[in-house]
ROTOR-801368 format. One record per residue: residue in three letters; x, y, z of N, C-alpha, C in turn. Coordinates in pm, whole numbers, padded with zeros to 5 digits, always signed. Atoms other than C-alpha are relative to their C-alpha. Layout:
N
ALAXYZXYZXYZ
...
END
This chain:
167
UNK-00067-00125-00023+01610-02845-03789+00062-00001+00139
UNK-00072-00007-00128+01865-02791-03513+00021+00147+00037
UNK-00022-00136-00048+01899-02478-03298+00081-00006+00129
UNK-00080-00018-00121+02174-02401-03048+00009+00150+00022
UNK+00011-00143-00025+02128-02064-02883+00045+00032+00142
UNK-00042-00048-00132+02276-01869-02595-00046+00145+00010
UNK+00058-00134-00016+02081-01563-02472+00007+00040+00147
UNK+00009-00044-00140+02093-01349-02158-00145-00013+00049
UNK+00135+00013-00056+01795-01383-01924-00087+00120-00038
UNK+00076-00120+00035+01692-01028-02018-00068-00013-00137
UNK+00062+00024+00131+01603-01161-02367-00143-00053+00016
UNK+00131+00059-00027+01301-01338-02212-00073+00087+00102
UNK+00069-00094-00091+01047-01094-02057-00035-00059+00137
UNK+00040+00058-00129+00925-01334-01786+00121-00024+00091
UNK-00120+00020-00080+01282-01410-01672+00059+00134+00044
UNK-00045-00135-00037+01377-01041-01678-00085+00054+00115
UNK+00090-00042-00109+01074-00978-01454+00040-00064+00133
UNK-00048+00066-00122+01206-01234-01202+00119+00075+00059
UNK-00118-00075-00047+01533-01042-01182-00040+00137+00053
UNK+00046-00132-00043+01357-00705-01156-00071-00007+00134
UNK+00074+00018-00126+01133-00835-00875+00088-00049+00114
UNK-00092+00045-00104+01438-00965-00686-00018-00145+00040
UNK+00021+00142-00031+01326-01329-00694+00130-00077-00017
UNK-00129+00065+00024+01658-01443-00843+00079+00083-00099
UNK-00087-00059+00102+01950-01335-01057+00062-00114-00077
UNK-00060+00103+00083+02070-01541-01347+00147+00032-00018
UNK-00143-00022+00003+02446-01578-01324+00067-00059-00125
UNK-00051+00056+00126+02484-01752-01661-00106+00022-00107
UNK+00099-00016+00107+02319-01711-02000-00088-00125-00011
UNK+00091+00111+00025+02026-01932-02101+00051-00072-00125
UNK-00052+00079+00111+02175-02206-02321-00108-00099-00042
UNK+00107+00084+00053+01920-02380-02543+00052-00087-00112
UNK-00027+00093+00110+01965-02686-02760-00135-00058-00039
UNK+00134+00036+00044+01660-02764-02971+00006-00072-00133
UNK+00013+00075+00124+01573-03014-03241-00148-00004-00035
UNK+00140-00003+00041+01250-02975-03439-00019-00082-00127
UNK+00030+00081+00118+01087-03207-03693-00151-00007-00021
UNK+00143+00017+00033+00754-03238-03875-00042-00143+00033
UNK+00060+00131-00025+00535-03525-03755-00149+00012-00028
UNK+00141-00001+00037+00199-03575-03924-00053+00142-00012
UNK+00061-00133+00008+00004-03254-03848+00060+00099+00099
UNK-00060-00087-00101+00241-03099-03592+00153-00002-00012
UNK-00146-00005-00009+00601-03005-03521+00039-00044+00140
UNK-00050+00045-00130+00779-03191-03242+00133+00070+00025
UNK-00124-00068-00038+01042-02976-03069+00049-00062+00131
UNK-00061+00060-00119+01269-03156-02823+00131+00072+00027
UNK-00124-00068-00030+01553-02997-02639+00029+00010+00147
UNK-00039-00022-00139+01713-02874-02321+00038+00146+00018
UNK-00046-00133-00038+01782-02548-02142+00087-00014+00123
UNK-00090+00002-00116+02062-02479-01895+00039+00143+00034
UNK-00049-00128-00050+02161-02180-01683+00036-00019+00147
UNK-00025+00003-00145+02251-02095-01324-00071+00122+00060
UNK+00075-00108-00064+02051-01883-01080+00048+00020+00143
UNK-00031-00034-00138+02141-01703-00758-00132+00029+00071
UNK+00123-00012-00077+01864-01732-00500+00030+00036+00144
UNK-00011-00026-00142+01804-01629-00141-00078-00107+00074
UNK+00064+00107-00077+01727-01909+00106-00121+00057+00076
UNK+00122-00048-00066+01373-01873+00241+00002-00022+00151
UNK-00010+00022-00145+01482-01992+00588+00108+00087+00065
UNK-00111-00070-00067+01822-01833+00661+00044+00128-00073
UNK-00028-00120+00079+01834-01556+00395+00139+00006-00060
UNK-00133+00005+00063+02177-01668+00270-00017-00012-00152
UNK+00002+00013+00145+02248-01631-00102+00074-00127-00039
UNK-00064+00121+00051+02332-01947-00293-00032-00012-00148
UNK+00018+00017+00144+02358-02058-00654-00039-00143-00030
UNK+00040+00135+00042+02185-02352-00820+00012-00011-00152
UNK+00007+00021+00144+02222-02503-01164-00146-00021-00040
UNK+00136+00017+00051+01901-02489-01368+00011-00076-00131
UNK-00008+00085+00119+01851-02762-01625-00134-00069-00021
UNK+00127+00065+00030+01545-02899-01801+00002-00057-00141
UNK+00022+00062+00131+01478-03141-02086-00150+00008-00028
UNK+00142-00017+00031+01150-03091-02269-00032-00046-00142
UNK+00055+00027+00132+00935-03188-02565-00131+00078-00010
UNK+00121-00079+00022+00668-02957-02705-00052-00030-00140
UNK+00064+00023+00129+00421-03027-02984-00065+00131-00044
UNK+00056-00124+00055+00342-02720-03198-00101-00035-00108
UNK+00103+00020+00101+00017-02722-03393-00041+00135-00055
UNK+00041-00125+00061-00100-02460-03637-00129+00049+00064
UNK+00118-00059-00063-00351-02223-03476-00112+00008-00102
UNK+00120-00006+00085-00696-02266-03628-00107+00068+00081
UNK+00109-00063-00074-01032-02137-03516-00005-00052+00143
UNK+00003+00039-00141-01062-02140-03136-00134-00064+00031
UNK+00121+00070-00040-01312-02392-03009-00002-00013+00151
UNK+00014+00010-00144-01442-02388-02656-00094-00114+00033
UNK+00085+00111-00044-01581-02697-02490-00086+00048+00116
UNK+00089-00040-00108-01883-02644-02270+00006-00098+00116
UNK-00012+00102-00104-01813-02961-02076+00147-00011+00041
UNK-00137+00028-00041-01509-03058-01877+00054-00114-00085
UNK-00063+00105+00079-01270-03261-02086+00135-00031+00061
UNK-00131+00041-00050-00964-03457-01986+00102+00016-00112
UNK-00105-00022+00099-00648-03351-02166+00098-00116+00000
UNK-00102+00105+00011-00404-03610-02295+00136+00060+00034
UNK-00135-00046-00029-00035-03590-02211+00053+00089-00112
UNK-00047-00078+00115+00033-03458-02562-00062+00139+00001
UNK+00066-00131-00003-00223-03177-02519+00055+00088+00112
UNK-00056-00078-00110-00061-03071-02192+00133+00064-00036
UNK-00131-00054+00039+00273-03010-02364-00004+00049-00144
UNK+00012-00049+00136+00150-02841-02678-00019+00151-00002
UNK+00015-00144+00022+00149-02488-02816-00043+00019-00145
UNK+00043-00028+00137+00021-02320-03128+00092+00101-00065
UNK-00076-00098+00077+00184-02115-03401-00086+00047-00117
UNK+00067-00053+00118+00068-01900-03691+00106+00038-00102
UNK-00093-00040+00106+00237-01841-04023+00108-00104-00022
UNK-00109+00090+00039+00568-01986-04134+00108-00014+00106
UNK-00103+00004-00103+00767-01931-03814-00060-00038+00135
UNK+00040+00037-00136+00749-02069-03462+00091+00074+00098
UNK-00076-00070-00103+00856-01849-03171+00010-00092+00122
UNK-00019+00095-00111+01003-02086-02911+00036+00070+00131
UNK-00043-00072-00121+01104-01812-02663-00094-00018+00119
UNK+00087+00018-00118+00791-01838-02442+00015-00137+00066
UNK-00014+00134-00056+00836-02212-02401+00138-00020+00066
UNK-00134+00009-00061+01210-02179-02330-00003+00067+00137
UNK+00011-00071-00128+01138-01921-02058-00083-00080+00099
UNK+00086+00080-00088+00863-02144-01919+00077-00118+00061
UNK-00079+00112-00052+01104-02437-01885+00094+00045+00111
UNK-00088-00053-00105+01344-02220-01684-00083+00035+00123
UNK+00087-00038-00113+01059-02081-01469-00043-00121+00082
UNK+00045+00121-00070+00943-02433-01385+00109-00059+00091
UNK-00111+00055-00078+01288-02516-01244+00042+00090+00116
UNK-00034-00090-00110+01312-02213-01010-00090-00035+00118
UNK+00083+00042-00114+01196-02329-00664-00081+00116+00058
UNK+00089-00100-00059+00903-02144-00506+00050+00045+00136
UNK-00059-00027-00131+01058-02166-00158+00143-00054-00003
UNK-00137+00050+00014+01433-02191-00223+00067-00026+00135
UNK-00077+00036-00120+01649-02363+00040+00146-00019-00038
UNK-00143+00017+00027+02028-02341+00055+00040-00147+00015
UNK-00017+00144-00017+02017-02704+00176-00125-00052+00072
UNK+00121+00058-00060+01740-02940+00287+00000+00010+00152
UNK-00011+00000-00146+01869-02938+00646+00017+00141+00057
UNK-00018-00137-00048+01875-02556+00674-00084+00024+00125
UNK+00067-00023-00128+01786-02454+01031-00067+00137+00007
UNK+00063-00132+00003+01690-02095+00946+00059+00095+00102
UNK-00043-00104-00094+01714-01794+01176-00072-00017+00133
UNK+00062+00000-00132+01646-01768+01549-00114+00103-00002
UNK+00114-00092-00001+01302-01612+01598+00014+00108+00107
UNK-00021-00098-00107+01430-01424+01905+00104+00106-00039
UNK-00110-00094+00023+01763-01269+01799+00043+00010-00146
UNK-00035-00006+00141+01796-01343+01426+00129-00070-00037
UNK-00124+00074+00025+02114-01557+01457-00025-00110-00104
UNK+00007+00110+00096+02176-01794+01165+00033-00128+00075
UNK-00017+00123-00079+02127-02132+01334+00088-00103-00070
UNK-00092+00089+00071+02336-02305+01065+00144+00024+00047
UNK-00133-00036-00047+02641-02126+01211+00021-00038+00146
UNK-00011+00039-00141+02568-02234+01569-00117+00050+00080
UNK+00108-00040-00090+02329-02200+01858+00025+00138+00057
UNK-00012-00136-00052+02258-01855+01998-00027+00006+00151
UNK+00029+00003-00143+02138-01953+02347-00136+00055+00037
UNK+00135-00053-00029+01789-01801+02317-00094-00115+00036
UNK+00103+00097-00033+01491-01982+02467-00104+00002-00111
UNK+00093+00007+00112+01291-02093+02164-00107-00105+00022
UNK+00107+00096-00028+01041-02320+02340-00130+00057-00054
UNK+00126-00051+00055+00711-02293+02159-00100+00034+00110
UNK+00100-00043-00098+00442-02105+02347-00137-00019-00063
UNK+00137+00017+00045+00082-02211+02312-00075+00129+00034
UNK+00063-00129-00024-00095-01877+02269-00132-00012+00078
UNK+00124+00019-00074-00416-02021+02413+00025-00003+00151
UNK-00033+00014-00142-00240-02083+02743+00102+00105+00046
UNK-00104-00097-00033+00003-01787+02738-00035+00083+00123
UNK+00041-00082-00116-00198-01589+02994+00021-00078+00129
UNK-00016+00080-00120-00167-01879+03241+00145-00004+00049
UNK-00140+00000-00041+00215-01847+03244+00027+00108+00105
UNK-00021-00110-00095+00182-01527+03448-00061-00027+00136
UNK+00065+00032-00127-00022-01690+03724+00101-00061+00095
UNK-00087+00057-00102+00169-01758+04044-00087-00074+00099
UNK+00075+00082-00094+00045-02039+04262+00072+00004+00132
UNK-00057-00013-00133+00105-01978+04632-00062-00109+00087
UNK+00049+00106-00088+00081-02263+04884-00001+00045+00141
END
């Protein structure tokens, strides 16, 4: 089965929450291409998601846009009785990328939203070399120096800076 879908970010509750919280704004719809097939006792869904997001740089507060793209494979298994292990168990790679379904339909929306969420940086940077803002005056240091004295002060020794030594 093949699925090509284009939905606004508001279609996915977790992505709509990102926009509401001001974390980012999606400037393009979520484009999903998905291929699903039965394999033994599970369904293998492979595909990709693409969109674009507007973020605020965590250093200089400038807005910038990034492309968001992810390729994924998810194994869907029919939900059966829940079993809990009392011991720690190591999960295989296949178990880490699996989900369950009930009935005759599989809702892929949560996994699509998850793939987009995984690509949104926790501390977004407009560029790796971003210099940020001056801690004294707030000048964007990417645009040029401001002339403030930004020498680090060791707070343990700050009181000693006020001492005047007279000879």
